[in-house]
N, C-alpha and C positions, 0 to 999 in steps of 0.2 A: 449401430456399431461404430465405435470410435477408431479414427484412422490413426496409424502410427506415422512418425515423420517420414519413414521410407515410403509408405504408401502415398503420402502427399508428394514427395519427390517424384516417384514414378508416374503419378498422374500428370504432374506438370510436364515432365519430360516427354510423355507420350503426346500431349496436346502440343508441344513444340516440335514434334517429329524428330526428337532426339534419341540417341541410343539409350536403351533401357539398361537398367542396373539391378543388381541383386543386393547391393549394399551401397550406402551413401559414399563410402570410401573407394567404390569402384571407379569413379571418374571425377575429374576437376569439375566438370559441369554439374554433376550432382551435388558436390559439395558447395558450389555456388548457389544452387537452387536452395539447399538447406539453409543456408545463410540468409537468403532473401525471406525465406519463411520465418526465420528467428527475428529478423529486423521487423517484418510487418506484424508479427506477434506482439512485440513490445510497443510498436506504434498503436495498435489497437487498444492494448490495455492502458497505455498512458493517458489516452483521450477519453476514456469511458470508466464508468463505474461497473465493474464486473461483480456480480453478486457472489460468485464462488470464491473470490479473492478476499472477502470479508471473513474475520475470525476473531476469537477472543485471544487476548495477548497478555503477556506480563511485561511491564516496563523493567529495563535493565538497570538495576541499582549500582551506583558507584561504590557503595559500601565504604565511604570515605568520611571519616569523623570531622574532617575540616569542612566538608560540604554534605551535611547529613540529610538535606532534602533534595539533592540532585539525582536524577536519573538520565538515562539515554533512551531514545526511542529504540524499540526492538529492531533487530536487523531486517532489512528489506521493507521497512514500514513505508507505505505511501500516504496514508492519512489516518490519524487517531479521530474518532468521533466522540467516544465516551471515555472517561477515566474514573475509576473508583479506588478507594483505599479502605482496608478493614481497620476500622478505628476501635474495635472491641478489645478489652484486655482479657475477656473470658468469652469464649465462643466466637461467633462471627457476626460482624455488623458492617456491611460495605456502604461507605458514604461516597456519593458522587462528588468528584473534585472538578470544579468548573474552570475553564479556560478563561483567563483574562489577557488582554493585550500587555505587552512588556512595560510600557510606561504606566499603565493603570496598576500593574503589579508593584512597581516601585513606590507609587503613591499611597499604596494600601496599608503599608506598615509605618507606624509612628517610630522613627528611628531612636527617640528618646524614651520610649515606653519601657516599662519594666518587662523583664522576661523576654527582652529582645537581644539578639546577638547578630553579628556581621560575618558573612562568609564572602569568599572571592568568587566571582563569575569564573566558569572553567576556562574560557577563552581570553576574555579582556582583562581579567584580574582586577575588576572593578568590584567595590563592596556592594553587596546585597544584604538587606536586612530581613531577618526572619524571626518568627517567634519560636520560643522553646517550651511553651506551657500548654500547648493544645495540639490535637490532631489537625491535619491539613484540611483546608477548605477549598482553595483553588491553586492553579498552577499557571506557568507561562513558559515560553521558550524564547531566548534571546538570539538564537542562532539556528534554529530549526534542526538541532542535533542533540542538545542536552535540555532536559526538562527541569524546571525548578518549582518545588512545592513551597507554599508560603509559611509553612510551620511544622513542628513536630513536637511530641511530648517527651521530653528528656527523662522524665520520671518512668517512662515505659520503655523506651529504647533509645539507643545512642544514635542511630541513624534509621531513616525510613527503610523498610524492607521490601525487596522484590517480591517475596512470597505473599505479601499482603496486598499487592496491586492487582487490579483486574481492569483491563481495557478492551475496548472493541474498536476495530478499525479495518483497514484495507492494507494488504501487503503485495509486494511484487512477487509473482511465482518465478521459479527457476525455468531454464530452458536448456536442454541437453541435446546436443547434436549426436544422437545415437539412433540406430535403425528402429528400435522398439519404443522410442520416447513418444508419449502422447501429450500434446500440448494441453495446458490447464485451461481449458475453455469447454463449456457445455455444448450439447449437441447442436443448439441453435446457432452458437457463434462459430463453430468450426467450418461450415461451408463458407462463411464470409471470409474466414482466414485463408481458405484455399483460393477463392476467387480473387481476393486482393493480391495474393502471392503470385498467382498466374498472370495477372495484369502487369505486375512489376517485372516479372521475368520475361514477358513478351517484349516490354519496353526495353529492357536492358540487353537482352541477348539476342532479339530478333528484329530490333530497329523499329518497333512500333507495337501498338496495342491492338488486339483483336476485339472488334465491335461488340461481338456476342458476349465475350468474357467482361467487357466493360459494362455491358447492360446488366449482366448477372450480378456483378459486384454491387452496382448501385441500387438494385432491388433488394439484395441481401442486407446492405447497409441500413436501408430504410426500414427493413423488417426487424432487424435486431435491436434498433433503438428502443423499441416498444414492447419487446418480448424477451427480456433477459432473465426475469425471476420465474423460478418454477411455481411460486405461489403468487396467485393473482393479486396485483396491488391496486388499491384505489386510486383513481385520477387525482392528481393534485393540480390545483389551478392557483395562479396568482391572484390575490385579492388586492384591489386598488381602493384607496380611501378607507371609509369606516364600513365596518360590517353591519 
């Protein structure tokens, strides 16, 4: 059974021998505890790859004819892993678009080549050269906000289309300080969130940590490192030298 934010707050207040509440808004202390849980939640997800925060995404198109291959990262994107674009003129044919480093991107296009045009970088206003006679093959980002594809086929479309993108990556979930809110973590991670939050609350509000809570937090941290996926994953090992 998944705990609500109120239930987590009540558990922490009980362990601190504080006044119980029926709602987070009932006391300042309850609101402080809820804030600690929120901060701890984001600390946990920022430092880990959480499986349930991975999903399919659509890149956000600028739909700007002066920057026909520009996109933005989707809202709350933590990391993109794979990017695809539908290059078919009839039906569907997703091609993987590969990431290249910004300087490599600049060196890949022959500025004097035929069917090449220049566009301005969204932030710096610097010229970037792209091809206009073929579907995209690779992309980069100069500022970790805007994505630039290397080309588009101007005979097919005036700008690259959001509807033709398909990406896979990790997003940051939302957190709402409401009684019924349930943090977006699976059942394996929730006890760790509660234990870490208790440890922080004891340190902040009681002037020191509880040894048993610290012990539980350490044990759970070690456990969840290797048991986050519902589907069993094969062990991956680093290979040194030649295979």
